[in-house]
N, C-alpha and C positions, 0 to 999 in steps of 0.2 A: 391244842382245843380248836375247835372249829368254832363256823359262830351261820347262825343263818335269820335269814333276812324277813322277818315278817312281815307284809305287805296290808295292810287291814280296808279296802272301798267302801262300804254300810257306813250310811248317813245313820244307820240307827246306833245307841247303845248298848241299850235297855233291851231285849228281843231282839237280837242279830241273832239267824239261824248264823251265817257266814262265819261271823267273831265266834260263838261256838266251838262249829264242826274246826277253828284252825285255834282256840281253848284244847279241844283234847290232844288237837296235832302237840302241838305246842307242850304239850304236858307231858303224854307222852314221849316225844322229843330230851325233854329236860330232866328226866327220871333212867334213862337211858349212858344219857349225856351231861352225868351236873353240870358237869365244866366246860360243858359249852356257851358260849355266847350269845345272844338275842337281841341282835340286830329293828325295832320296828317303826317303820314308816303307817302313818297314819290317813291316807289319801279322804276316806268319811270324812273324820275330825280335822285335817290342815289337806286344804286339797291342793297343788300346784295353780300360779298362778292362771288362765288361760290365755295369757297373752307369749308365756313363754315364745312353746314352740311357730308362733306366727312368727316371729321375733326372730327367731333364726332359723328358717327354714327358709324364709326372705332372704334373708345376709348371704347361703351357700348363693345363691343364687343373683349376689349386687343388688338387691329391693327392698327395699319396704316394705311393707304390708300396709296394705291400699287406705284401709280404716283405719285413724292416727289410734280408736280407740283398742288398739289389734299389738297398739306395739309396749315394748318397753328398754328400758335402755338396753344396748347389744352386753355386756360385759354385766351385770344380770346377769343374765338371759341364759352366758356362758355359763357365767359358776354356776345357777339350778345347773343344768345340763355335767358337766363337770363330777357338778357329788351324785349325781346319779347313778353315773356310771360309776364312782370308783364309789360309792355305797353298794352296787350291786355286782361289781367282780372280785370285791373283800370278801363274799358272803362261797362256804359250803356248798349251803342249802339255801332254798327260796321254798317260801310258805304263802301261798299265797291267797287271801279269802275276797275271793268276791261272788258275791249277790245278780242275779238277772234280774237289769231292768230294763220294764217297755221294750223282749227279748234282744239284750243288749245289754251293751259293758254300758257303763257311763260315761262319760265323762270324766270326770276325775280321773280312769283308768285310762282315758282310749293318750289322756294330757299325759300322764305318765311313762310312756310304752311309745309313743310316736317321739319323745325327746332325749328316752334312753336311741330308738334307735337310729337318732341324726348322726349318732355315733357310730359311723360304720364296720369297727373293730368288732362290736356285739353281735350283728346278726354279718357279715359278707367280708369282716375277712379275716382278724387270730380268731374269731369265737372263744374267749377267751371264759366263757362258758359251758362248752359243749361237752357233755358228760355228765356234768352237777345234777343230782337230784332236786328238781322243783315239786311242795302241794299245791294240791288243790285243792280250796276251801272252799267251795263251790252251795251258793242259794235257791233255787227255782219255786214260783212261788205258785205256778203250773205241776201241769204234768203235760213232756213233752217228749218219752219214750215210743218208743214201734208199740204204732195201736192208735198212739192216743189223738182225738181233732188234733192238737194242735203239737202232732212230729214236724220237726226241721224247725221249727220255729225259734228254738233258742241258736241265734245268732252270735251265746257268747262264746260259749263254749272251746268251739270249731276253732270260732281263731282264737281263745286261748294256745290252744294246741299249737294252729300255726305258727306265734308267733314266737313260746317260750320252750316247743318242740322242734320244728323244721326250720323256723330259722333259729333261734339260739343254739338250736341241739340240746337241749334238755331235755334229762330220763324225766318219762309226766306221773307224776301214778293221785289219781282223782277219787273222792269222800264225797257227791255232791246227796241235798239233799229235794225232795221235792214233796209240791203240797203243800207249798210248808202258809200259807195265805189260809189255808181252811178253817183252820178251828177261829182266826178271825173274818171269815169271807160266806155273809147271803148267800146261799142257792151249793155250795161247797160243803154241805156238812156231810154228807153219805161218804167223802174224804177224808175227814177225821180222822180217820182209823189206819188206813195207808196212806194218811200223812209222818203219824208214828212212826211206822214200820217202816218209811224211808229212811226218816232220822236220826230210827236207834243205831240202823246197817248204816247212813255215815258217820254215825261218832264209832260208831267201832273201826270203821275204815281207814276213817282219819288218825286216829291211837294205829291203828297199824301201821301203821303208813308210815307215822309219824318215830316204832322203833326200829321200822325197817333202815330208816336212813341214817336215824344217831348212829345204827349199830355196823352199818356202811363207810361212816361218817370215818366212822374206832377203828373202825380200822384199817383202810388207807391212811390214820395215823398215825395207829403204831405200828 
């Protein structure tokens, strides 16, 4: 039996496109691999303490965070970090659902990643995640593709690719929906059809990725 770690980052429940894409990928994964286990971490609804990383990073260099508000008991921070590392290391695949907020990733995701990176083995040591699959379910409110007015403004996807692909060595597959704010944003009405088309394609990609990853894991287990 293999394990899929699903990590959600949207602060929304109802109407979240990234969560819906992750649902499609997870459903396809489960359909192919009904005996597989899904472990969930919801950073949107249950973010990590913002003080965990400053506490651990300062301790590594033999100092304390300058501001008392940035501190937490070191033992508590170490327990959180150990749990996060164990959780992702135990996963055979990762499903990461991340919306684009302010052209980048939100603080809740950055805290999670920064805390993981304090475990040097993950990215710079034995790299236990190398070769494992990762599915990105990404929602972007605007359009950021080539020839769009804001091409290059998506600073989240390249960062996630650097960390999970280049640093952790995982094999990445992406399902991304763009223009997701068109149906609810004045002035974007003419982009609603393109938004629906992008979201439909993203769900198709998410389902395909879920199937392929499950088949890969089943073959590996067999």
